[in-house]
C-alpha positions, 0 to 999 in steps of 0.5 A, spaced: 436 883 602 432 880 596 435 876 591 436 880 584 430 879 580 430 879 572 427 885 569 423 885 563 420 890 558 413 888 557 411 893 552 411 901 550 408 906 546 408 913 544 404 919 542 406 921 535 411 927 536 409 934 534 412 940 532 413 945 537 410 952 537 403 955 535 403 952 528 404 945 531 399 940 532 399 939 540 399 947 541 392 946 544 393 940 548 396 940 555 403 936 556 400 932 562 394 930 557 399 927 552 402 923 557 396 920 560 394 918 553 400 914 552 399 911 559 391 909 557 393 907 550 399 902 554 394 899 559 389 898 553 394 894 549 396 890 556 389 888 559 393 882 563 396 887 567 392 888 573 392 896 575 392 895 582 399 891 582 403 897 579 408 899 584 410 906 581 409 910 575 415 914 574 414 920 569 420 924 566 419 932 564 425 937 563 421 943 564 417 941 570 412 947 571 405 949 569 402 943 565 408 939 566 409 940 573 405 938 579 409 931 580 407 928 573 407 921 575 402 921 580 397 926 577 398 922 570 397 916 574 390 919 577 388 922 570 389 915 567 384 912 571 389 908 575 387 906 582 389 912 587 393 906 591 398 906 585 404 912 587 408 916 582 413 921 581 417 925 576 424 925 574 429 929 570 435 928 567 434 932 561 434 928 554 435 922 558 429 923 563 425 917 560 431 913 560 432 914 567 425 913 569 426 906 566 433 905 569 430 907 576 424 903 575 428 897 573 433 898 579 427 897 584 424 891 580 431 888 580 432 889 588 426 885 589 422 891 591 417 892 585 413 887 581 410 892 575 412 899 574 410 904 568 416 909 566 415 914 561 416 921 559 413 928 556 416 934 553 411 940 550 417 944 548 411 949 545 409 950 552 415 949 555 421 951 551 428 948 553 431 953 558 425 957 560 424 959 567 431 956 569 436 961 573 443 958 572 448 959 578 452 965 576 458 961 579 458 956 573 461 962 569 464 966 574 468 960 576 469 957 569 466 951 571 463 950 564 463 954 558 459 960 556 455 955 551 454 949 555 447 950 555 446 951 548 446 944 545 447 946 538 453 950 540 456 944 544 455 940 537 459 945 533 464 943 538 464 936 537 466 938 529 471 942 532 474 937 536 474 931 531 475 934 524 474 928 520 466 929 522 465 933 516 458 937 515 458 933 509 458 926 513 453 929 518 448 931 512 449 924 509 447 921 515 441 926 516 438 924 509 439 917 511 435 918 517 429 921 513 429 915 508 430 910 513 424 913 517 420 914 511 421 906 509 419 904 516 413 908 515 411 905 509 412 898 511 408 900 517 413 899 522 413 905 527 405 906 527 404 899 531 407 903 537 403 910 536 397 912 540 393 916 536 391 923 540 385 927 539 387 934 537 384 941 536 387 946 531 384 952 527 381 947 522 377 944 528 378 937 531 382 932 528 386 926 530 394 925 530 396 919 528 403 920 525 409 924 527 408 931 524 416 933 522 418 928 518 421 930 511 422 924 506 423 929 500 430 931 503 436 932 499 443 933 500 443 939 496 437 942 500 441 940 506 447 943 504 444 950 503 441 950 510 443 956 515 448 955 520 444 958 526 449 957 532 455 960 528 457 963 522 460 958 517 458 952 522 456 945 521 450 944 525 443 946 521 436 944 522 437 939 517 442 935 521 439 936 528 433 934 531 427 939 532 423 942 537 418 937 539 412 935 543 410 928 545 410 923 550 412 916 551 410 910 556 412 903 558 411 897 562 417 894 566 416 888 570 420 882 574 421 876 570 416 872 575 411 877 575 411 877 567 410 869 568 405 869 573 400 874 569 402 871 562 405 877 559 410 876 553 416 880 555 419 884 548 426 885 552 430 883 558 435 888 561 442 886 561 445 893 564 445 900 564 449 906 565 450 913 566 456 917 565 458 925 565 463 928 560 465 936 559 458 939 558 461 943 552 461 937 548 455 933 551 454 929 545 460 924 546 456 922 553 454 915 550 461 913 549 463 912 556 456 910 558 456 905 553 463 903 555 460 902 562 454 899 561 458 893 556 463 892 562 457 891 567 454 886 562 461 883 561 460 884 553 463 888 548 461 892 542 462 886 537 456 883 541 451 888 539 447 887 534 442 893 534 443 900 536 438 905 537 441 911 538 438 918 539 439 923 534 440 929 537 445 931 532 448 927 526 455 929 529 453 926 536 452 919 533 457 919 528 462 921 534 460 914 537 460 910 531 467 913 529 469 911 536 467 904 536 469 903 528 462 902 526 461 905 519 456 911 518 451 907 514 452 900 518 445 897 518 445 895 525 444 903 527 437 906 527 434 901 522 428 905 522 431 912 522 431 916 528 430 923 532 432 927 526 426 925 522 421 923 527 423 929 533 426 929 540 421 931 545 427 931 550 425 927 556 420 922 552 425 920 547 428 914 551 422 910 551 421 911 544 428 908 543 426 902 547 419 901 543 423 901 536 428 896 539 423 892 542 419 891 535 426 890 532 427 884 536 421 881 534 423 881 527 430 879 528 431 872 532 438 872 529 440 878 534 441 877 541 443 884 544 441 891 543 443 898 546 439 904 547 443 910 548 443 918 548 447 924 549 444 928 555 444 936 556 450 939 561 454 933 559 452 926 560 450 920 556 446 914 558 446 907 555 441 901 557 443 894 554 437 889 552 437 882 551 432 879 545 428 874 548 426 871 541 434 870 540 435 863 536 442 862 535 440 858 529 436 864 526 439 866 519 441 873 519 436 878 516 
């Protein structure tokens, strides 16, 4: 049996995220072309990575049919110009698809079977709305295995508000407003653009180039958020303003063993410490990051106090707030999503996990005072996923930013 190898995150990129639907910028773009664009951009940025040395390509998608089907990891690898000797596969854990791809590739590297791997995800929710083409087993409802609204993500978020009355709509709206403002500030400072791969697009106006996320609303106000409809129940608390939207986009990242990175002269942006996935009741899937993080921290031998940066996927504001309350972290703690999150930039389901990693990796380069960070997300059908990362730039003498 091989010794456990050090696993490092070398680099990650993503396409700008678009608005799903026929008015969105990617309506005339194929899903597989989005992820191919991400892989090509990633490899262009990393010319020291020999393409024939890549051991596997794991690409996630939630709805694996049409232009998002056909064993995406393999087809995308071929379309991206990787040698035909490089294998690939597709993977699905709904919202945590790309995170699972990264975790599984990390496990293969850690076990010593792989040296280099690509992990990513794509979701074209315009072409493939969530839940399209699925046929849930009737036993789920007839045997009351899950509640009727377990597959309606907005309804599961309403249930978190029910369960924790201190998580008010006003807190959700305030958190959502801050996400928009932090993302706008990060864009103004050129932070987010550094990991975006531009995509040629064709719209009614002709050809263009997607260079930024389509759905940001920096003009958002608390008054505007308070007036939005609550589509999941009358007088509810979940609105289009305090939830992520329906989006199209793709991500890709290079993971390597520490030894391979050294051999090839690659500068790792993060080192993996641990990862964990956990299950919760599907009706309140948003609390999934809590047990996943507890599990990952336990495996890492760390506590929540050791974490200096949090990249949380903002599927819904209330879902992040439930995590923060559990750990006694303030709603506006500067360690949490310093560049905003999915409420502002969008959440193309299976791709988002690597977006979190890209942002944490970029923050690590700016923050030598931070040793550990986490990427964490809730997952449809009652799951959560968390990965704990170490900053290779850590310097205990560095002044806190």
